[in-house]
C-alpha positions in Angstrom: -18.5 -2.8 5.7 -15.4 -0.9 7.4 -18.0 2.1 8.0 -20.3 -0.4 9.8 -17.2 -2.0 11.7 -15.8 1.3 12.9 -19.6 2.4 13.9 -20.0 -0.6 15.8 -16.9 -0.2 17.7 -17.6 3.4 18.6 -20.8 2.4 20.0 -19.6 -0.3 21.9 -16.8 1.6 23.4 -19.7 4.5 24.3 -21.9 1.8 26.1 -19.2 0.1 27.8 -18.2 3.7 29.2 -21.5 4.4 30.3 -22.2 1.0 31.7 -18.7 1.4 33.6 -19.7 4.5 34.8 -16.6 6.2 33.4 -18.1 8.9 31.1 -16.0 11.7 32.5 -12.8 9.6 31.7 -14.5 8.8 28.0 -15.2 12.3 27.2 -11.6 13.4 28.3 -10.0 10.8 26.1 -12.3 12.0 23.1 -11.3 15.3 23.5 -7.6 14.8 23.9 -7.1 12.2 21.4 -9.1 14.3 19.1 -6.6 17.3 19.4 -3.8 14.9 19.1 -5.1 13.4 16.0 -5.3 16.9 14.6 -1.4 17.4 15.7 -0.2 14.4 14.6 -1.9 15.3 10.9 -0.2 18.4 10.9 3.0 16.7 11.7 2.9 14.2 9.2 1.7 16.8 6.6 5.0 18.4 6.8 6.9 15.1 6.3 4.7 14.3 3.2 5.5 17.9 2.1 9.3 17.3 2.5 9.2 13.7 0.6 6.5 14.7 -1.9 9.0 17.7 -3.0 11.6 15.2 -3.3 9.6 13.0 -5.3 9.0 15.9 -7.7 12.8 16.6 -8.1 13.3 12.7 -8.7 10.4 13.0 -11.3 11.9 15.9 -13.0 15.6 14.7 -13.2 14.2 11.3 -14.6 15.2 9.2 -11.7 11.7 7.9 -11.1 11.8 6.8 -14.9 15.1 4.9 -14.3 13.5 3.1 -11.6 10.6 2.6 -13.4 12.3 1.2 -16.5 14.5 -1.2 -13.9 11.1 -2.9 -12.9 9.8 -3.2 -16.5 11.2 -6.5 -17.2 10.4 -8.0 -13.6 7.0 -6.8 -14.2 6.3 -8.8 -17.2 7.8 -11.7 -15.5 5.4 -11.2 -12.7 2.2 -10.6 -14.6 2.1 -13.4 -17.4 0.0 -11.9 -20.3 0.8 -8.2 -19.5 0.7 -6.1 -22.7 4.3 -4.5 -22.9 3.0 -1.6 -25.0 -0.3 -1.0 -22.9 -1.5 1.4 -20.4 -1.0 -1.2 -17.4 2.9 -1.5 -17.4 4.3 2.0 -16.9 1.5 2.7 -14.2 2.5 -0.6 -12.4 6.3 0.3 -13.0 5.7 3.9 -11.6 3.7 2.4 -8.6 6.4 -0.1 -7.7 9.2 3.2 -7.7 7.1 5.5 -5.6 6.4 2.5 -3.1 10.1 1.9 -3.3 11.2 5.3 -2.2 8.2 5.3 0.7 5.9 7.6 -1.1 2.9 5.6 -0.7 0.6 8.7 -1.3 2.1 9.1 -4.5 2.1 5.4 -5.7 -1.7 5.4 -5.0 -2.5 7.2 -8.2 -0.7 5.1 -10.2 -1.9 2.0 -8.5 -5.5 2.7 -9.3 -4.7 3.5 -12.9 -2.6 0.0 -12.9 -5.7 -1.6 -11.7 -8.1 -0.3 -14.1 -5.6 -1.1 -17.0 -5.4 -4.6 -15.8 -9.1 -4.9 -15.9 -9.4 -3.8 -19.5 -6.6 -6.1 -20.5 -7.7 -9.2 -18.5 -11.1 -9.3 -20.2 -12.6 -10.8 -16.9 -15.1 -8.0 -16.7 -16.2 -7.4 -12.6 -14.2 -10.2 -11.4 -10.6 -9.6 -10.3 -7.7 -11.5 -12.7 -4.8 -13.1 -11.3 -2.7 -10.3 -12.2 -5.2 -7.5 -10.2 -4.9 -9.9 -7.1 -1.0 -10.1 -7.4 -0.7 -6.4 -7.9 -2.8 -5.7 -5.2 -0.9 -8.2 -2.7 2.4 -6.7 -3.9 1.1 -2.8 -3.9 -0.2 -3.7 -0.1 3.1 -5.1 0.9 5.6 -3.3 -1.2 9.5 -3.5 -0.6 10.1 0.1 0.5 13.8 1.6 0.8 12.6 4.5 3.0 9.8 4.1 5.2 9.1 8.0 5.7 5.9 7.7 7.7 7.0 5.1 10.3 10.2 7.2 10.6 7.9 10.5 11.3 5.6 8.6 13.8 9.0 7.6 15.7 10.3 11.0 15.4 6.9 12.2 16.9 7.0 9.8 19.6 10.8 10.5 20.9 12.8 8.1 19.2 16.4 9.0 18.9 17.1 6.7 15.9 14.0 6.6 13.8 15.6 5.2 11.1 17.4 2.3 12.9 14.7 -0.1 11.9 15.6 0.1 8.2 17.3 -3.3 7.9 14.4 -5.1 9.5 12.2 -3.2 7.3 14.1 -4.4 4.2 14.2 -8.1 5.5 10.6 -8.4 6.5 9.2 -6.3 3.4 11.4 -9.0 1.2 10.4 -11.9 3.0 6.7 -10.8 2.8 6.8 -10.2 -1.2 8.4 -13.8 -1.5 5.9 -15.3 0.3 3.1 -13.7 -1.4 4.0 -14.1 -4.7 4.5 -17.8 -4.0 1.3 -18.0 -2.5 -0.5 -16.2 -5.1 0.9 -18.0 -7.9 0.4 -21.2 -6.3 -3.4 -20.8 -5.6 -3.4 -19.6 -9.5 -1.8 -22.8 -10.6 -4.3 -24.7 -8.6 -7.2 -23.3 -10.0 -6.1 -23.4 -13.6 -5.1 -27.1 -13.3 -8.6 -27.8 -11.5 -10.1 -27.2 -14.7 -11.8 -23.9 -14.2 -12.7 -21.8 -17.1 -10.7 -18.7 -17.7 -8.1 -19.6 -15.2 -6.7 -15.8 -15.3 -9.8 -14.8 -13.4 -9.8 -15.1 -9.7 
């Protein structure tokens, strides 16, 4: 679906450029922005390497394990029916810990593992369970202490204080998480009370 959308946008942009007689400007922008995209990727890669190295230090020192252990009980409360000894719980807690440190790339493998484990535990087959839906929403709008990618982008574009947005990032993340949890659980409860079979499957 996304490939089709991006293809449609690209074709529409080319047609607009041709119809308005701005093909020279369009070509110039394509070349300049292409070079800018490569430069931005290189810039972000440096930051990712630094923070990825810090994550490795945190893993070796046991910091991420301690953070994950702190998330274990809240995770069991948030995800009803979650097997405390299953493969999903450690993957979920490690995903939360990595997201908390602003390491979204490191959190992705744990997220994929968690979804696979939740799928096996739910018994819903190809249908996403309520726990998978909730985990996906929480993972998308996770609480982040250090938004490293945003800070790197602000630095790249000349911000004198790239981390000055931290209080607002924490506030909006916390509010978003709270709202998402309430909405997801409310929809799940409505569906269960409506008499649907297997209320844990969305």
